[in-house]
N, C-alpha and C positions, 0 to 999 in steps of 0.2 A: 282842358277837359279831363275829367276823371277817368282812370282805367276801369274796365268792367268790374274788377275785384273791389276797388275802392268805392265805386258807385253802389255795389251791392251792400257793402258795409254801411254806407251812409243810409241807404233805404232801411236796412235792418235796425240801425240805431234809432231812426225816426219812428219805426213801428213799435219798438220796445218802449221808447219814451211816451208814445201815445197811449199804449196799453197801461203803463204805470200811472200816467197822469189821469186817465179816466177812472181807474180804481181808487186813486187817492182822492179825486174829486168826489166820488161816490161816498167814501169814508167821511170826508169833510161835511158833506150834506147830511149824511146819516147822523153824525155826531152833533151837528148844529141843531137839527130837528130834535134830537134827544135832549140837548141842553135847554132849548126853549120850552119844551113840553114838561120836562122834569124839574128844572131849576129856574125857569123864566129868564134864562140868560143864554146868549149865544156863546159858543165856545170856539168858533173860528171866524165868525163875522164881526170883526171889531168895529166896523162902521156903525152897526146897530148898537153895539155896547157903548160906543162913544156918544151916540145920540141919547141913549138911555141915561148915561152919566150926566150929560148936560141938562136934560130935563129934570132929573132927580136933584141935581144941585139947585136948580131954580125953585123946586118944590120942597127942598130940604127933606127928601126921603132917604134917610140914613142907610137903610138896609140895601136899597138899590145902588146907592153911591158906593158902598163898601164892596158889594158883589161885582159891580161893573169895573171898579178900579182894580180889584184883585185879578179878575180874569184878563184884563188888558195887560197888566203888569206881567203876569205869568206867560201870556202868549208872546210878549216881547222877549222874555227870558228864554223861552223855547226857541225862538228864531235865532237869538244870540248863540245859544248852545249848539243848535243844528248847524249854523254857519261855521262856528269854530271847529266843529267835528269834521265838516267837509273840507276845511282848509288845513287840518292837522295831518301833516305828511306821514306821521308814524302809523296812522290808521290805514291798514291794508285791506280790511274786510269791507267789501262794497255794500254788503247787506246790513251793516251795523245800525244805520238809522232806522231801518224797518224793525229790527229786533228790539231796539231801544224803545220805540213808540209802542210796539206790541207788548213788550215787557211791562212798561208803565201801566198800560191799560189792564193787563192780566193781573198785576199786583193789586190794582184798585178793585178789580172784579172779585178777587178772592177775599179781600178784606171786607168788601161790601156784603158778602154772604154771611159774615159773622157779626158785623156791626152796622148800625145805621149811620152812614157818613153824612155829616151836615152839608148844606149847599155850598158854603164858601170853600172848604177844603176840596169838595168835588170839582167845582169849576176851576179851581187853582190847578189841580192835577191834570184835568182834561185839557184845559187851556194851554198849559205848558206842552203837553204831548202834541197838540195840534200845531203849535208854533214850530216844534221840531219837524213835524211832518211837512210843514209848508216849505222847508228848505230842500227836500229830497229831489223833486223834479221841478226845474225852473224854466225849462224850454222844451218845445217839441219842434225839432228841426230848427229853422231860423226864427220861429215865433216864440217870444217870451211868454210864459204862462205862470199863473199862480193858482194852485189847486184849491186854495181856501178862499180866494177873493173873486166872487161872482161879478161884482161891479166892474173890476178890471177886465174880466173875461168878456163881458158884454160890451165894454168900451172898445176893446181890441177888435171884437167881432164887427162892430159898426164901422170902425175906421178901415178895416180891411175890405169891407163891403163897399164903402165909399171909394177907396183907392181902386178897387176892381172896376167900378163903373166909370172911373175917370181916365183910365189908362188905355192906350191902344197897343201897347207892347205885348206880344204874345207870351213871352217868358214871364213878364210881370203878372199877367192875367192868371197864368198857371199857378204861380206862387201864391197869389192872393186867394185863389180858389182853394188851394191846399190849406192855407192858414184858416180860412173860414170853416172848413170841414173839421179841422183839429179843435177849433174853439167851440163849435156847435156840439161836438162830442163831449168836450170838457163840461160845458154847461148842462148838457143832458145827464152826464154822470152825477153832477151835484144834485140836480133836480130829482133824479131817480133815488139817490141816497136819502134825501129828505122824505120822499114819498114812502120809501121802504120802512124808515124808522117809525113813521106814523102808523103804519100797518102792524109792524112787529112789536112795538113797545108793549101793547096790552097782552101780547102772547108770551113774549120772553121775559117781561118784567125785569127782575134784577140781573138777568143774564143777557141783557140787551147789548153789552159791549163784546159779547162773544163773536158777533159778526165782523166788526172791524178788526179784531185780533186775527181771525182766520184770513181775512183779506190781506192784511199786512204780511202775514206769513206766505200767502200766495205770491205777493209782490216780490218777496225775498227769493222765492223759488224761481221766478221769472228771471231775476238778475243772476242768481247762482248758476242757472243752466245756460246762460248766455256768455259768450266771450267778449261781448261789447260792453264798454264802460258807459254808465249813464251820466 
């Protein structure tokens, strides 16, 4: 059994992971909606891009083939880079991934004010940044999460609900209920982000990326002001 101090640290860790996961899911939904509205391409939902790539290959639609292949490749590179960064022992700055993604988006935003950036470079840059972001928070408590992957979130939600209905153990019931709440909040975050992008895109236009940049900096502040490791 955990001591009161250790139990408090565990609870605080889970709360911070939950807050960060919800914010990152919001950003992922926001960016995905922006991508599909602006460039007709998902920037974090690679299942959709894989489907588009497959159908484009069968119909020989070269533009969609190139765009889908580029964003999938860049998303994978982002995950690779983010994972290497998390495993690099020389990196002592816990907020570096947040600053990295925010920096990439900020540079893109500034350049886009002066130049009309074509769709392929756009989805390449955004896809890479979403890949990096995908590696920042990978669990909330004991529940593995993926802030970019809604299908996985819904799959885990259904599995935990089934396990809750099938167990008679009080402790297991408590854990499954907790997991269900975490996953529902994560899904709601993604949905809210997509909804917000649809509302804000006509208003913010070329400044649409300002919102996720501010949210990423907010995430970095949450981590900076906490003594807990994510």
